[in-house]
C-alpha positions as CSV (number, residue, x, y, z in Angstrom):
1,M,-54.2,34.2,-15.1
2,G,-52.2,34.6,-18.3
3,L,-48.8,34.5,-19.9
4,V,-46.2,36.3,-17.9
5,T,-42.5,37.1,-18.3
6,T,-39.8,35.7,-16.0
7,E,-39.1,39.1,-14.5
8,A,-41.0,38.6,-11.2
9,M,-40.0,34.9,-11.0
10,F,-36.3,35.7,-11.3
11,A,-36.5,38.7,-8.9
12,R,-37.7,36.3,-6.2
13,A,-35.2,33.6,-7.1
14,L,-32.1,35.8,-7.4
15,N,-29.9,35.6,-4.3
16,S,-32.2,33.0,-2.8
17,D,-31.9,29.3,-2.3
18,H,-34.3,28.3,-5.1
19,A,-34.5,28.3,-8.8
20,V,-37.4,28.2,-11.3
21,G,-37.9,25.1,-13.4
22,A,-38.1,25.5,-17.2
23,F,-39.7,22.4,-18.6
24,N,-39.6,21.5,-22.3
25,V,-43.0,20.6,-23.8
26,N,-43.9,18.6,-26.9
27,N,-47.5,17.4,-26.6
28,M,-50.7,17.6,-24.5
29,E,-49.8,14.9,-21.9
30,I,-46.4,16.5,-21.1
31,I,-48.0,20.0,-20.7
32,Q,-50.8,18.6,-18.5
33,G,-48.4,16.7,-16.3
34,I,-46.2,19.7,-15.8
35,V,-48.9,22.2,-15.0
36,D,-50.8,19.9,-12.7
37,A,-47.6,19.4,-10.7
38,A,-46.8,23.2,-10.6
39,G,-50.3,24.0,-9.6
40,E,-50.3,21.6,-6.7
41,E,-46.9,22.8,-5.5
42,K,-47.8,26.5,-6.0
43,A,-44.5,26.9,-7.9
44,P,-43.5,29.4,-10.6
45,L,-43.5,27.8,-14.1
46,I,-41.7,28.2,-17.4
47,L,-42.8,26.1,-20.3
48,Q,-40.3,26.1,-23.1
49,V,-40.5,25.1,-26.8
50,S,-37.4,23.9,-28.6
51,A,-36.7,23.7,-32.3
52,G,-37.6,20.0,-32.2
53,A,-40.9,20.7,-30.5
54,R,-41.8,23.3,-33.1
55,K,-41.2,20.8,-35.9
56,Y,-43.0,18.0,-34.2
57,A,-46.1,19.7,-32.9
58,K,-46.2,23.0,-34.8
59,P,-46.2,26.3,-32.8
60,V,-49.9,27.0,-33.1
61,Y,-50.8,23.7,-31.5
62,L,-48.4,24.3,-28.6
63,L,-49.7,27.8,-28.1
64,K,-53.3,26.6,-27.9
65,L,-52.4,23.8,-25.5
66,V,-50.6,26.3,-23.2
67,E,-53.7,28.6,-23.4
68,A,-55.9,25.6,-22.5
69,A,-53.6,24.8,-19.6
70,M,-53.9,28.3,-18.2
71,E,-57.7,28.3,-18.6
72,D,-57.9,24.9,-16.9
73,T,-55.6,25.6,-14.0
74,G,-55.6,29.3,-13.5
75,L,-51.8,29.4,-13.5
76,D,-49.6,32.2,-14.7
77,I,-47.1,30.7,-17.1
78,C,-44.1,32.0,-18.9
79,L,-43.9,30.7,-22.4
80,H,-40.3,30.6,-23.5
81,L,-38.5,29.9,-26.8
82,D,-35.6,27.5,-26.1
83,H,-32.5,27.8,-28.3
84,G,-33.8,30.3,-30.9
85,E,-31.3,30.0,-33.7
86,D,-31.6,33.4,-35.3
87,F,-33.4,36.8,-35.1
88,D,-36.2,35.6,-37.4
89,I,-37.4,32.8,-35.2
90,C,-37.2,35.0,-32.1
91,K,-39.2,37.7,-33.8
92,K,-41.8,35.1,-34.9
93,C,-42.2,33.9,-31.4
94,V,-42.5,37.4,-30.0
95,D,-45.1,38.2,-32.6
96,D,-47.0,34.9,-31.7
97,G,-47.3,35.8,-28.1
98,F,-44.3,34.2,-26.4
99,T,-43.3,36.1,-23.3
100,S,-39.6,35.1,-23.2
101,V,-37.2,34.1,-26.0
102,M,-33.7,32.7,-26.1
103,I,-31.3,33.8,-28.8
104,D,-28.6,31.2,-29.0
105,G,-25.6,32.9,-30.6
106,S,-23.1,30.8,-28.8
107,R,-21.9,29.3,-32.2
108,F,-20.7,32.7,-33.3
109,D,-17.6,34.6,-32.2
110,F,-18.0,37.0,-29.3
111,E,-18.7,40.2,-31.3
112,E,-21.2,38.5,-33.6
113,N,-23.0,36.9,-30.6
114,I,-23.3,40.4,-29.1
115,A,-24.7,41.8,-32.4
116,V,-27.4,39.2,-32.9
117,T,-28.3,39.2,-29.2
118,K,-28.6,43.0,-29.1
119,R,-30.9,43.0,-32.1
120,V,-33.2,40.5,-30.5
121,V,-33.2,42.4,-27.2
122,E,-34.2,45.6,-28.9
123,Y,-37.1,44.0,-30.7
124,A,-38.3,41.9,-27.8
125,H,-38.1,44.6,-25.2
126,A,-40.1,46.9,-27.5
127,H,-42.9,44.3,-27.3
128,G,-42.6,43.6,-23.5
129,V,-40.8,40.3,-24.0
130,V,-37.7,39.3,-22.0
131,V,-34.6,37.7,-23.6
132,E,-32.1,35.0,-22.6
133,A,-28.8,34.6,-24.4
134,E,-26.0,32.1,-24.1
135,L,-22.2,32.6,-23.7
136,G,-20.0,29.5,-23.8
137,R,-21.2,26.2,-25.3
138,L,-22.6,23.1,-23.7
139,A,-21.5,19.7,-25.1
140,G,-24.2,17.1,-26.0
141,I,-27.2,16.7,-28.1
142,E,-30.7,18.2,-27.7
143,D,-33.0,18.4,-30.7
144,D,-31.1,20.5,-33.3
145,V,-28.3,21.4,-30.8
146,N,-25.3,19.2,-31.3
147,V,-22.0,20.2,-29.8
148,D,-18.9,18.0,-29.7
149,A,-17.2,17.9,-26.3
150,R,-14.0,19.2,-27.9
151,Q,-15.9,22.3,-29.1
152,A,-17.6,23.0,-25.8
153,T,-16.1,25.9,-23.9
154,F,-16.8,27.2,-20.5
155,T,-18.1,30.8,-20.1
156,D,-15.4,33.4,-19.4
157,P,-16.5,35.6,-16.5
158,E,-15.0,38.8,-17.8
159,E,-16.7,38.2,-21.2
160,A,-20.0,37.5,-19.4
161,A,-19.9,40.9,-17.7
162,E,-19.1,42.7,-20.9
163,F,-21.7,40.7,-22.9
164,V,-24.5,41.6,-20.5
165,Q,-23.5,45.3,-20.3
166,R,-23.4,45.6,-24.1
167,T,-26.5,43.6,-25.0
168,G,-28.9,44.5,-22.2
169,V,-30.0,40.8,-22.1
170,D,-32.3,39.8,-19.2
171,S,-30.7,36.5,-18.3
172,L,-27.6,34.6,-19.4
173,A,-27.1,30.9,-20.0
174,I,-23.6,29.9,-19.0
175,A,-21.4,26.8,-19.5
176,I,-19.9,25.5,-16.3
177,G,-19.9,21.7,-17.0
178,T,-23.5,20.7,-17.7
179,S,-24.4,19.2,-21.1
180,H,-27.4,18.2,-23.1
181,G,-28.8,14.7,-23.3
182,A,-28.7,11.7,-21.0
183,Y,-24.9,11.2,-21.0
184,K,-23.6,14.3,-19.3
185,F,-20.5,12.9,-17.6
186,K,-18.2,10.0,-18.5
187,G,-16.5,10.1,-15.1
188,E,-17.3,11.9,-11.9
189,P,-19.9,14.7,-12.3
190,Y,-18.2,18.1,-12.1
191,L,-19.5,21.7,-12.2
192,D,-17.1,24.6,-12.0
193,F,-18.6,26.4,-9.0
194,E,-15.6,28.8,-8.7
195,R,-16.3,30.0,-12.2
196,L,-20.0,30.3,-11.3
197,K,-19.2,32.3,-8.2
198,T,-16.9,34.7,-10.2
199,I,-19.6,35.2,-12.9
200,H,-22.2,35.9,-10.2
201,A,-19.9,38.4,-8.4
202,L,-19.3,40.3,-11.7
203,I,-23.0,40.5,-12.7
204,P,-24.9,40.0,-9.4
205,D,-28.1,41.4,-10.8
206,T,-28.3,39.1,-13.8
207,P,-30.2,35.9,-13.5
208,L,-28.1,32.9,-14.7
209,V,-29.4,29.9,-16.5
210,L,-28.3,26.2,-16.4
211,H,-29.0,24.3,-19.6
212,G,-28.6,20.5,-19.6
213,A,-29.5,20.3,-15.9
214,S,-31.5,17.0,-15.8
215,T,-30.4,14.7,-13.0
216,V,-31.1,11.5,-15.1
217,L,-32.4,9.6,-12.0
218,P,-31.0,6.1,-12.0
219,E,-34.3,4.5,-11.2
220,F,-35.9,5.7,-14.4
221,V,-32.9,4.6,-16.5
222,A,-33.1,1.2,-14.9
223,M,-36.9,1.1,-15.5
224,C,-36.4,1.9,-19.2
225,N,-33.7,-0.8,-19.5
226,E,-35.8,-3.3,-17.6
227,Y,-38.6,-3.0,-20.1
228,G,-36.7,-3.2,-23.3
229,G,-34.7,0.0,-23.4
230,D,-31.0,0.3,-24.2
231,I,-29.5,3.3,-22.4
232,P,-26.7,2.0,-20.3
233,G,-24.3,4.4,-18.5
234,A,-26.6,7.4,-18.6
235,Q,-25.6,10.0,-16.0
236,G,-26.8,13.5,-15.1
237,V,-26.2,16.4,-12.8
238,P,-26.5,15.4,-9.1
239,E,-29.3,17.1,-7.4
240,H,-27.2,18.6,-4.7
241,M,-25.2,20.4,-7.4
242,I,-28.3,22.0,-8.8
243,L,-29.3,23.2,-5.3
244,E,-25.9,24.6,-4.7
245,S,-25.9,26.5,-8.0
246,A,-29.0,28.4,-6.9
247,K,-27.0,30.1,-4.2
248,Y,-24.9,31.8,-6.8
249,G,-27.3,33.5,-9.2
250,V,-28.8,30.5,-11.1
251,C,-32.5,31.4,-11.3
252,K,-33.6,29.1,-14.2
253,V,-32.9,25.4,-14.5
254,N,-33.7,23.7,-17.8
255,I,-35.2,20.2,-17.6
256,D,-36.0,18.0,-20.6
257,T,-34.2,14.6,-20.5
258,D,-35.7,13.7,-17.1
259,L,-39.2,14.2,-18.5
260,R,-38.5,12.0,-21.5
261,L,-37.0,9.3,-19.3
262,A,-40.0,9.3,-16.9
263,M,-42.5,9.2,-19.7
264,T,-40.7,6.6,-21.8
265,A,-40.1,4.3,-18.7
266,E,-43.8,4.3,-17.9
267,I,-44.9,3.7,-21.5
268,R,-42.4,0.8,-21.8
269,R,-43.6,-0.7,-18.5
270,Y,-47.3,-0.5,-19.4
271,L,-46.9,-2.0,-22.9
272,K,-44.7,-4.8,-21.6
273,E,-47.2,-5.7,-18.9
274,N,-50.2,-5.2,-21.2
275,P,-49.1,-6.6,-24.6
276,A,-52.7,-6.8,-25.9
277,E,-53.5,-3.2,-25.2
278,F,-53.5,-0.7,-28.2
279,D,-55.5,2.2,-26.9
280,P,-53.1,5.2,-26.6
281,R,-55.0,6.6,-23.7
282,K,-54.2,3.6,-21.6
283,Y,-50.5,4.2,-21.8
284,L,-50.4,8.0,-22.3
285,G,-52.5,8.5,-19.2
286,P,-49.9,6.8,-16.9
287,A,-47.2,8.5,-18.8
288,R,-48.8,11.9,-18.0
289,D,-48.9,10.9,-14.3
290,A,-45.2,10.0,-14.5
291,I,-44.4,13.5,-15.8
292,K,-46.4,15.0,-12.9
293,R,-44.5,13.0,-10.3
294,M,-41.2,13.8,-11.9
295,V,-42.0,17.6,-11.9
296,Q,-43.2,17.5,-8.3
297,H,-39.9,15.8,-7.4
298,K,-37.9,18.5,-9.1
299,I,-39.8,21.3,-7.5
300,R,-39.5,19.8,-4.0
301,N,-36.0,18.4,-4.1
302,V,-34.0,20.0,-6.8
303,L,-35.5,23.5,-7.3
304,N,-36.6,24.1,-3.7
305,A,-39.3,26.3,-5.2
306,S,-42.5,24.8,-3.7
307,G,-44.8,27.5,-2.5
308,Q,-42.7,30.3,-4.2
309,A,-45.4,31.3,-6.7
């Protein structure tokens, strides 16, 4: 039992038909729901902390909650920094005990992205921590990440190969059509699988990462709207596309929006049906159960990772 890196998880996932779920965490109930699901499914688990989560809950609280989850469940967990904006925050998380960090230099030009990523890799590797980087930019909004669709660029395969060779990064987040948030596609969902296949062929030993990979299940959108929400037209990545991507080097699939939708839908339902209730435990308990069901669904039907721990 303890914090682990993604190295063994990705070694099993690479060139297989499954990927590892990386679930964003913000509070106790979300963490409990996720780890309970992963424990029952015997699935590998990455819990990741974004800039928004750090601001909301404070890193020390999240660290202690993850420690409690490991003590309670006996699970090995990778604790990952999601979208680290610079070297300093990556260093801080390494020093605090994170076992994986992401340096997001995608806003920089190619050479500057290489430089900042290499610096993080050198520090993290010296402390036994693995590093994810990003090449190409995803459209959409997630916490402090806000990229206009006109600025989003797909990952260039040749640049990806050069980037990995020059930085020594452990995994690479790529842009092939996914986006952050609940509104991922305006028309028909599309992922550039030919680009993905080319990238994987050029760097076959590098685990690839899909950000913005929530499927935005229609039943949860409908449930939110039924009980007072206003999120019409939300659309995510179809589940069969996530499954297909795992065949071509995608080892890590980031999931956040689906957790938010499941939790919010359940809270809205409970409060609407119980207007006199004001005990937070009464609605956060069912919300925690909704998180668990969502994560179990992801492990069984989207990640195909049940029993892979």
